[in-house]
N, C-alpha and C positions, 0 to 999 in steps of 0.2 A: 491231226491238227485242225483247228478251226480258226477262220479269219473273218474279221469284220472290217468294212470299209467306211471311212468317214470323209466326206467331200465338202470343202468350203466352197460351195457352188457359186455364191455371189462374187467372191474374189476371183475365182477361176474364170468366170465369164468376162469379168471386167478386165482381167489381165490379157485374155485372148483377144479382146476387142482393142484395147489400148496399145498393147505391145506388138501385136502381130497383124492388126487390121483385119481380123478374121472372126468367124463365129464357130462354135463347136458343132461338129457333125455328131448329133446325139447317139445314133445307132452305133457308129464306129467307136465313139468314146466309151460307150457301155461295154462293147466287146473287148476293147483294150484293157479296161479296168478289170473285167472278169478274168481275162487271161493272166494279167499280172498277179491278181489275188490268188489264183489257184495253180500257178506254175510250179510250185514246190510240192504239189499234191495236197495242198490244204483244202478243206471244205469250206466254201463260202456260205456264211450264215446270214449276211445282210449287207446292203449298200444304203447308206444314209447321206442325203444331200441337204446342207444347211444354207438358208438364205432367206431374204425378204421376197417372197414370191408374189407380193402385191405389186412389185415393180417389174419392169421389163415386159417381155412378150407375154400376152395373155395365154393361158392354157398350159403354162409350164408344169403345174402340178400334175395334170393328166398325162402330159408327155412323159414325165419322169416315172410315174406309176406304171405306165404301159411298158416302160423299159426295164421294169423290175428294180427301180431305184425309189426308195421311200423319201419323199420330200419332208423336211422338217422346217416349217415356217417360223422365221424369227423376225419379230418386229424390230426394225433398225431405226425407225423414225416415228416420233409422236408428233402431236400438233405443235410442240414447242422445242423439242430436242432431237438431235441426232444421237442415237444410242451407240456410241463408239465401242467396238469390241463385243457387242452383244452376240454376234454369230459365234465367235470363238468361245465365249462363256457357255452358251447353250451346248455347243459341240463337246466341250471339255466335261461338262456336267454329265452328259449322256455316256461318254467314255468311262468316267469313273463309276457310274452306276452299273454299267455292264461289267467292268472289271471286278467289282465286288459281288455281283449277283450271278454272274455266269462264268465261273472259274474255268470251264472247259475251253473258253475262247482264249487262245494263247498268242494270236497274232493280230496286230492292229495296223491297217494300211491307211495312211492319211494322204489325201490329195489336196495339198496346200503347201505354200512356201512361207507361211506366216510365222514369225519368230514367237508370237504369243502362245504357240502350241508347246513351247519348251516346258511349261509348267506341268501340263498333263502328261507329256512324254516322260518327264522325270519320274512321275508317280508310277507309270507303267513299268519303267525299267527297274524301279525299286521292288516291284512285285513280280519280277522275272518274266515279263512279257516281251515278245519280239515286236519291234517297231519297224515298219517299212514306210518309206516316204516317196511319193511320186509328185513331181512338179517340173516347172521350167527352171532350169538351174540358175539362169541369169537373175531371176527374181525370187530366189529362195535363200532364206537365212542360212549362212554357213554353219551357224550354231546348231540348228536342228538337223542339218545334214549329218553333222558329226555325231549327233545323239542317236540317229537312226541306225539300225542294224544293216539296212540296205537302202540305197537311194536309186530311184528309177527316173531317168531323164525323159520327160514327156516329149522333148524335141525329137526323140528317136521314133516317134509315132506320128508322122506328118498327116496321116490319114484322118486324124481326129479334128483337123482344122480345115476350114474352107474360107477362102478370101471373099470378102464382100465386094461385089463389083461396083463400079462407079454409078451405073444406072440404078442399082438397088439402093445405094445411099441417096441418090437424087429422089427416087420414088418415096423413100421414107421421109426425107426432108419435106417434100411437098405435102405428105399426109399430115405432118405436124402443124401445118398452117390452120387446121381446124381446131387445134387444141388451144383453149382460151388462156391457159397458163403460159404456153410457149409464146402466144401473142403478147402477153403482158411483159415477158422477159425482153422480147425484141423491142417493144415500144419504150420500156423503161431505159434500156441502154441507148436507144436512139435519142431520147430526151437528154440524157447525160452528154452524149456526143455533140449536142448543139451548144454546150457550154464551153467556156474557154479554159479547158483543162489540159494539162500536159499529157496525161494519160489516165486511164480508168483501171485501177487495180482490180483483179478478179475477186479477191477476198473482200475488198471494199464493196464491190457490186453485189456479191452474194449477201453480205450483211445488210445492205440497203434493201434488197428484196425481202429478206426475212423481217426486217423492221417495218417495212411498208405494208407487207401482206402477212401480218402476224397471225391471222387466223387461217392462213393457207400455206404454212411453212413447208409441209411435206410436198405438196403439189408444186410449189415454186422451185423447191430444191431439185425435184425430179425433172422439171421442165428445163432448168438451167443445164443439167447434165445432158439432156437430149439435145439442146442447142449446141453444146460443145461437141458431142459425139458426131453430129451430122453437119458440122461446119456452118451453122447459122452464125456462130460466134468464132472468131479467131483469137488465139492468144499469142503473146510474144513477151520477151524478157526485157525488163527495164533495169538499168544499174541501180543498186541500192547503196546509197552513200553511207548509211549507218552500218551496213553489213555487206561489204563487197563480195563475199563468198556466196551470198544467197540473194540473187537478183529478184526483183518483184515481178510477178506474173501479171501482165496487163491484158485487157480484153477489148475487142472492138467488133462491131457488126461486120459480117462478110457481105458487103453490098453486091457482090457478084452472085450470091446464092439466090436462086429463083424463089425459094420459100420466103426469104427476107423481103425481097421485092414485092411479093404478093401481099404479105402482112402489112407493109407500109403503104402500099397502094390502096388497100381496103380502109386504112386509117384516114387517108386524105379525102 
């Protein structure tokens, strides 16, 4: 039996960071995935990781290659648009290509919890392929769990996660003060906070940034994400009169964050 592994890398790292406050231990993760893939005596023919490797930590491509994981770069943002679902589309197209051209591969292991995979999983099952799925169960679509022949709970492998320490977060936040796009995010939000507003909706603020910096959409979007990830911005919920079941997410500057203080001090 031959098995091929497909990793939704961008969503995996995002989930690890947001849900667990951790980062992936790359070496341990690779070992776990290889062991899962080959535990039934299957021969591993390839591990592919899909994501926008222009974002995040520099050098990810080389890191993955050195681990025996082939990175598949997917552009998720252009100058004007966020290409929603582009990672899933590229992954699915490659799966279908392999299914039709390499009939000897009978097992497909997906590292993802995204329900969008249901379409390609259905095609695999119709062609008699075995589907295995590995993810964190709390964030995995029940629909694709039921479609898989086997589900592996990644929470059973705590060695693949490492907590980001408070000092590490603070160091990263300080390093962001030299990023001109992060500076723009902080200053724009500070300007809005000086106005007599009840609150500043996160989506409203994101749209304002995109409209104001129409030629720097990708950079501003990434900078806003960094500000949220490293607590330069705080978010909170505001009741939504029109839709009580879905409160509005509002944002504000974290004035206790040293990086915010440094950016605003340099402005004055």
